C-alpha positions as CSV (number, residue, x, y, z in Angstrom):
1,X,-23.5,56.9,19.1
2,X,-21.8,57.4,21.2
3,X,-17.8,56.9,21.7
4,X,-17.2,53.8,23.6
5,X,-21.3,52.3,21.3
6,X,-18.6,52.7,19.1
7,X,-15.6,51.0,20.8
8,X,-17.9,48.1,21.9
9,X,-19.1,47.4,18.4
10,X,-15.7,46.9,17.4
11,X,-14.4,45.2,19.8
12,X,-17.9,42.9,19.7
13,X,-17.1,43.5,14.9
14,X,-13.1,41.7,15.7
15,X,-14.9,39.1,18.0
16,X,-17.1,37.4,15.7
17,X,-14.1,38.3,12.9
18,X,-11.5,36.5,15.5
19,X,-14.3,33.5,15.6
20,X,-14.7,33.2,12.4
21,X,-10.9,33.5,11.5
22,X,-10.5,30.8,14.1
23,X,-13.4,27.9,12.7
24,X,-12.0,28.5,9.2
25,X,-8.5,27.6,10.7
26,X,-9.8,24.5,12.7
27,X,-11.4,23.8,9.1
28,X,-9.2,23.9,7.1
29,X,-6.6,21.6,9.6
30,X,-9.6,18.7,10.0
31,X,-9.8,18.9,5.7
32,X,-5.8,18.3,6.4
33,X,-5.6,15.8,9.2
34,X,-8.0,14.0,6.9
35,X,-7.0,14.2,3.3
36,X,-2.9,13.3,4.5
37,X,-5.4,10.4,6.4
38,X,-7.1,9.1,3.6
39,X,-3.9,9.9,1.8
40,X,-1.3,7.3,4.3
41,X,-4.4,4.8,4.6
42,X,-4.8,4.4,0.2
43,X,-0.2,4.5,1.1
44,X,-0.1,1.8,3.2
45,X,-3.3,-0.2,0.6
46,X,-0.9,-0.3,-2.4
47,X,2.4,-0.8,-0.5
48,X,0.1,-4.1,0.9
49,X,-1.6,-4.8,-2.4
50,X,2.2,-5.1,-5.1
51,X,3.7,-7.4,-1.3
52,X,1.2,-9.9,-2.1
53,X,1.4,-9.4,-5.9
54,X,5.0,-10.2,-5.3
55,X,4.8,-13.0,-3.2
56,X,2.3,-15.0,-5.9
57,X,4.6,-14.1,-8.5
58,X,7.2,-15.4,-6.2
59,X,5.2,-18.4,-5.5
60,X,4.3,-18.8,-9.0
61,X,8.2,-19.3,-10.4
62,X,8.6,-21.4,-7.9
63,X,6.0,-23.8,-8.7
64,X,7.1,-23.3,-12.4
65,X,10.5,-24.3,-11.9
66,X,10.2,-26.9,-9.7
67,X,7.5,-28.3,-12.8
68,X,10.5,-27.3,-15.5
69,X,12.8,-29.3,-13.2
70,X,11.1,-32.5,-12.8
71,X,9.8,-32.5,-16.4
72,X,13.7,-32.1,-17.5
73,X,14.8,-35.0,-14.8
74,X,12.1,-36.7,-16.1
75,X,13.2,-36.6,-19.7
76,X,16.7,-38.1,-18.8
77,X,15.2,-40.7,-16.8
78,X,12.5,-41.7,-19.5
79,X,16.4,-41.2,-21.7
80,X,18.5,-43.1,-19.9
81,X,15.7,-46.0,-19.1
82,X,15.6,-46.1,-23.6
83,X,19.7,-46.5,-23.6
84,X,19.9,-48.5,-20.6
85,X,22.6,-46.4,-18.7
86,X,22.8,-45.5,-15.6
87,X,21.0,-47.4,-12.2
88,X,17.4,-45.7,-11.6
89,X,18.1,-46.9,-7.7
90,X,20.9,-44.1,-6.8
91,X,18.8,-40.4,-8.1
92,X,19.4,-37.8,-6.8
């Protein structure tokens, strides 16, 4: 094999190796980007779910508090009525 043929073969081998390396690097970048996007989507979904659950809990606590206040006011009104104390037309 002549020296120029060896150089040509070496150049082709180097070119193929470089093409494979470039392909692997691009594949690794694509995999990394896909993983990053999936992680970001999962984090956003978790954040949205947590916020929704917090809003539900807040609404439940507010509703329960209003029910307790109404029950307490009803009890106060009942005691006043039983004792004949207070004017029911001036409720707050």
